[in-house]
N, C-alpha and C positions, 0 to 999 in steps of 0.2 A: 322728575326733573333731570334733565341731561346736562352734565357738567363737563367742560372741556378744560384740560390742563395743558397749557401752551409751554412746552419746555420741560424736558425730563432729566434735568440735572439733580443736584442733591435736594434743593428746596422743592422742585416739582414732585420728585418722588415722595418727599415727606408729606406733601399735601395729598397725594393720591392715597398713601397709606391711611391718613387721618380721615379722608372722605369715606374710605371703605370701612373703617372702624366705626364712624359715626352713622354709617348706612344712610347717608344723604344722597338720594337719587342715584343715577348711574353715571359713572365716570368714563371719559374717553381722553386720549391724550394725543399730541402731535409733537414731532421733534424731527429735525433734519438728519439726525445721526442714527443709522441703522442699528448700531450696537445698543444705544439707549432705548430704542423702541422694543427690541427683542427682550432686553432685560425687564422692562415694565410689563410686557405681555406675559412673560414667563413667571415673574414674581407676583403679579397682581391680577392676571387673567382679564385684562381689559383690552379693548380694541384701540390700536394706534394708527396714526396717519403720518405720512411723510411730508405733508404740506399743510399749512393753515387753511388754504382754500378748500381742501378735501375735508378737513375736520369741520369747518364751518358749514359745509354742505349738509351735515348731519343735523343741523338746526339746534345747536345747544342752546340752553336757557341762560347759562352763566359760563364765563370764561375766566380762568385763573392764569394771569400772565406771569410766567416764571422764566422768561428768557434772560439773556444778558442785558444789562441796563440800557445799552444803546438800541436795543430792539423793542423796548417796552411800548413806545408810543405807536409805532407802525402796527405792532400786533394788536394793541388795545383798540386802535381805530378801526382796524378791519372787523374785530369782534363786536364793536359797538355799532358799526354800520349794519352788522347782521342781527342787531337787536339783542345782544347779550348784556346781562348784568356783568360788572366787571370787578374782579379783585386783581390788583397790580402789586407785585412784590415792590418793596422799597429799593432804591429811591424811585420816584415817579419816572425820572429820566436822567440823562446826563447833560441836557441842554433844554432850552425852552422851545425848540423847534417842534411844531406840530401840536403843541398842547392846546392852544386856543381852538384849533379845528376839533380836537377830541372833546374838549369841554362843551363845545357848541353841539356836537353830535349827541353827547350824553343828555344834554338839556332837552334837545328836540325830542328824543326818544323816551325821556323820563326814566333813565336807567339808574339803578342803584350802583354806587361805587364805594369800594373800600381799598385803601392802600395799605399794604401789609407791614406796619410797624409793630411787630409782635411784643416789643418790650412794654407796651401799654397794658398788655395782659399778664405781665409778671406780677406776682402778688406783692412784692415789696415796692414796686413802682406804683401799683394801684393804692397801696397803703399810704405812701407819701402824698399822693394826690388827695386822699381822704384826709390826712392830718393837716394838710394845708387849707382844705376847704373848711375845716372846723376851727381855723384861726389859732392853732396851738402855739405857733411861734410869732404871731402878729404879722406885720408887713415884712415880706421878704425883701432884703436889701442887696444881697450877693449870693452867688452860688459858684461851687467848684465841681466840675464834672470831668471824669477821665475814663477812658477805655482804651486797652491795648492788648494785643496778642501777636505773637510771632506768626507772620503770614503763612510760612511752610507748614505750621501745625494746624491750620484751619481745617484742611481736608487732607488728611494723611494718606488717603487712597489715590490721590491724583498729583500731578506735577503742578505746584503752585504757579509756576511760570505761564502755564497754559490757561489758568483760570481768569475770569473777567476781572478780578480785583487787581491783578498785576498788569493789566493792559488798558492803556488809555483809550484805544480805539473801541473797546467794549463797554466804556463808562466806568472803569476802575478807579482806584485811588481811595485813600482812607477818608477823605472829606465826604464823598458820596456813601461809602461804606458805613461811615459813622453817623449817618444821618438819624439813626435811632436817638442818639443823644440830643441832637437838635430838635427832634420831634418831641421828646418827653419834656425837655426844659421849656419849650414853648407852650406845651399842654399845661405846665405848672404855672408859668409866669406871664403868658400872654404874648402880645405882639412885640416884635423886635423893631427898633428905629435905627440903630447904627451897628455896623460890623467892622472889626479889623481882624486880620489874619496873617500869621506867619505859616508857611508851609514849605516843605522841601523833601527831596529824597536824600536822606542822610546815611543810609545803611548801604551795605554790600549786596543787598537783595537784588535779584535780577528782574527788575520791573522798570516800567517807564512812567510810573505814576509816583505821586508824593507818598511818603511813608510816615511822615511825622507833621503834626499840625497843632498849632495853638490858635483857637478862635476866641475872640473877645466880643461879647454881645452887650448892647445896652437896650433895655426894654423901654416901651413907652411908659411903664410904671416908674421908671427911674432906676430899677434894679440893674445890676451888672453881673455878667456870668462869664466864666472862663471855662472853655471846653478843650481838653487835651485828648488827641486821638493818635494812635500809632499802630504800625504793623510789626513792632520790634519787641515788645516785652516777651521774654521767654517764659514767663508765667502769666497765665491769663489774669487780667485786672480790670475791674470795673466798679466805679464808685461815684457817689453823689453827696455833696454837702450843701445844705440850704441854711442860710444864716438870716434869721429875722430879728426884729426889734425885741421879741419876747422869748427867743429861744433858738435852738438849732436842731435840724434833722440830718442824720447821717445814715447813709446806706452803703454797705460794702458787699459786693457779690460774694466774695470769698468767705466772709463772715457769716453770710446767710441770715442776715438780720437788719432791721432798721432800728435806729436809737433816736430817742427824742429827749433833748434837754430843755427843761422849763425854768425860765428865770424866776418864776413865782415860787416854785418848790425847791429850787437849787438842786435838783436831782435829775439823773438820767433814767429813762424808762426804756426797756428793751423789748422789741417785738420780733422774736425768732420766726424764721420761716418754718413751715411744717417739715418734719424729718423726712429724708429721702425725697424731696421735691423733684418730680419728673418735669424737666423744662419743656418736654414736648406738650405739656398741658397748656402752655402759652399758645401753641399753634392750634390745639384743639379748640380752645376758647375762642380764638380768632375766627376759625370756621364756623362755629356755632353763632357768633355774632354776625357774620356775613349773611348767613341764610335767615337769621331772625330779621335782619334788615330787609332782605329781599322779600320776605313774607309780611313786611309792614309791621312787625312786633317791636322794632327798635330803629333808632337813627344812627347812621355810621359814626363811629368814633373819629375816623379820619377819612373824610371823603377826598375826592380828587382836588377840591379847592384848598383844603387844608394841606394836602401833600404839595400842591403847587407853591404855596407860601414857604413851606420847608425847603423846596428845591431852590427858591429864589434866595433864601439865606445861604444855602451851600454854594450857589454859583457866585453870590456876592463875596463870599469868603475867598473863592478862587481869584476873583478880580482884585480884591484887596491885597492878597499875596503877591499877585503879579505886578501890580502898580505901586505897592507900598502906601496906598492911600486908604483912608476911612471910607466906607461906602454907606451912604444913607438910603434907607428904604422908605 
């Protein structure tokens, strides 16, 4: 199998390393930046191309779209038209433009798609999903989710002002960056019916995107969730609280454990993560899942239609913040 990685930034290089470690087929890559191509060729010994057209001429079987968000759809469409199965990094896009054409092409060619929300492969997130499925806390009534980190600390090897997160034109901003949280809470609680959002650029960071967000979701089940996202916290922070009729589930990234409170036993039960958990394992498992899907051994956990719904929630949050109105889906 020939696998094309489109975009050789940090996430593209991570996927190249993991593909080689897993020994899944042969990898090639393309990027418009000569320095990135040289780096990938020297570090990983794979062939690179300066344009997507040249790379697609090699007839790859699958394409991993790792470009800035604003380029996802155009790159994915070209790859799909060439018959490539698709892995698209989150978020699916920064707008709805071109998505219908892409989904039609995918359906016509019967292509496998997976959109990369790697948090679904985090062991604690997977455990919370399992605990919910076993009705440990009964009907979920409300949830609080938060994630934040100081943007200049994300990629210490590069100027944050040049990255896509800081630039609206590239599809940046913490709402789209934080779509992981939207993805996993909808995975937990189902479809969203209403959205309200406050968002703004509150800090002195040199960006033209929002850096602080509060999103409020009402689900079709009746549950209510609050999602806080920011580019500001000087210490990385990520957590989730699920409150049910029969108990509570808590996860804190820093504590490296899930806790379950049962109203029946009146006790907390702790589920620690394995010691020295390597977070790259999320991406390894994500790649394994992708190729299991391509080989017909599994169904995608988040295909393009699921990712499209998540994007609709994120875009509705932007509309709500701009207009000050509740948005119904």
